[in-house]
N, C-alpha and C positions, 0 to 999 in steps of 0.2 A: 242070375250071375250074382246077384247081391249077397246072397246066402253063402255061395262058395268063397268068395272074397273075404269074408272076414273070417272065415276058416282058415285060409292060405296066410292071412296075416297072422293070425294065433300061431300056426304051426311055426312061422317064421321067428316069433317071439318068444317061443320056447326053445328053438334052434338056438336063438341068441342067448337065452339064459343058461343053455348046457354048456356054451362054450367059456374055457377059461377067463379070466378076466386080462391077463395078458394077450392071449387073440384077441379079445375086444378091443383093445388098444391099438392093435396093431391093423385090425380091419377100420376102426374109425378113423385111422390117421391116413391109410390108404383111400376111403372113402371121400374124406375130407380134401385130399389132394387130387382124386379123380373130379369133384366137384370144382374146385379152382381151375384146373385145366379146362373143363368143360366151360366155364365161364369167361377163361382168356380167349378161346378158340372162337366162341359162339357169340360173344359180345364185344370184348373189348378190343380184339385184332382187327375186326371188319370196321369199327367205327375209328379206329385209328388210320387204316388205310383210305377210307374216304376221306378223312383230315386231311392227309398227305397229299391224295391227289386233288381235293378242291383246294389247297393252298397252292401247289404247284402252277393248277390252271388259271388261278387269282394272279399268280406272279406272272405268267403268260400274256395274260389281258391286260396286265397293267403295263408291260412292256410295248404291247400293241398301241395302246393308248397314248402312252407318251412317243411313241413314231408317228401316231396319227395327228397331235396337236398341232405341231407347227403346218402340216400339209392342209390342215381345215382353213386355217387363215388365207394359205396362198388359193385355196379353192373359192374361197368367199370372196376375196379381192378380184379373181379371174371372172366368175359370176357378174359381180356388181360392175364390174370396170366394162363390162360390154357396152358398146353403142346401143342407141335404140333399135330393135330389131326391124328387118327389112320386110317389107312387102313381096309376094310372090312377083307381081308385076315388075317390081325393081331388083329380082333375084339377077337376071341375064345380066343385065349393064352391070350390076355390083360387081359380080365376079368377072367380067370381062375386063372391067377396069382395073381390078386387084391383081388379076392374072398378067396383065400386061402392062403395070407397072411393078412387078416382082422381077427376081433375077431371072424367071422361068418364062419371060417372054419368047426369048429365042428357041425355045424347045415347044411351043404351043403349036400344034398342027390345025387344032379345029375347038371352038366354042360354040356349042349349040344348045336349044332348047331340048330337054328331053320331058315328053308329058306337059301336064300342066305345073307342076310343083319340084321341076328339076332341071338341072342345067349339065350338059355331059362336056368334059375337058379332054382330048386328046392330047397328049405330049409324047415326043420323042426325045429319047436320050437325058432324062431329068435325073440329077442328083436325088435319089431316092429320100434318103435320111432328110436333105433341106427341103423338101417337098413335104414330107411328113409333118414337120415343122410349121410350115408355112399351113397347112389343112389345120392344124392345131390352133394357130393365130386366128384363122378365118373363123373357127368355132368360138373362140374366147370372145373376140372383138366384135363380130358379126352376125353371130347367131346362127352360123352356117354349117350345116353337118354333111358328113359323107354318107350317102344314100347307097352305095356301091362303088366298090373299086376293082381293078384289075391290073395287075403290073406285071411284065416279063421282063426278065433279066436281059440287060443288053449286053454287048461285046465288051465295054469298058467297064471295071470293076467299079460298083457304087451307084451305077445309073442302070434307069429300064425305061420301058417303054410303058406309060402308065394311062389307063381310063379311067376316068372318076366321074361319078355323078353325084352332085352336091345338091341340098335342098335347105330349106329353111330348119330351123331346130324346131322339133316339136315338143 
């Protein structure tokens, strides 16, 4: 194949020489234009598309970071403001005291030990949104988390029958 290639190049060179200078100029301009179009299509355009994509992603990530910054301080405050974690032996008494001193005391049907690391509370007709806020407060202030929750819609709008198992945050 090495012998054929130089012969083919020589044929192309002879053909190029046989073309008039005006046609050579036209072919040179066209070849230059094709090279420029190929360089634009294969090199410049993909790079600019990638740059645009990355700059858009950077703007999105910057906006997300700006949104998250104030919330980080809130989360740091909430996790540092929690009182000392309670032990498993104090869990039942702590939850019983907290639920009975809350506005849900009239809704409590039963507070009982659930296994070795949980306390089950059954409530009837509890305002669900307020109860979720109370659970959040229990998590931030006492280190008590929800292990399982089951809620059934009540006849009154916004209230439900809830069975929740709480445990120590792990």
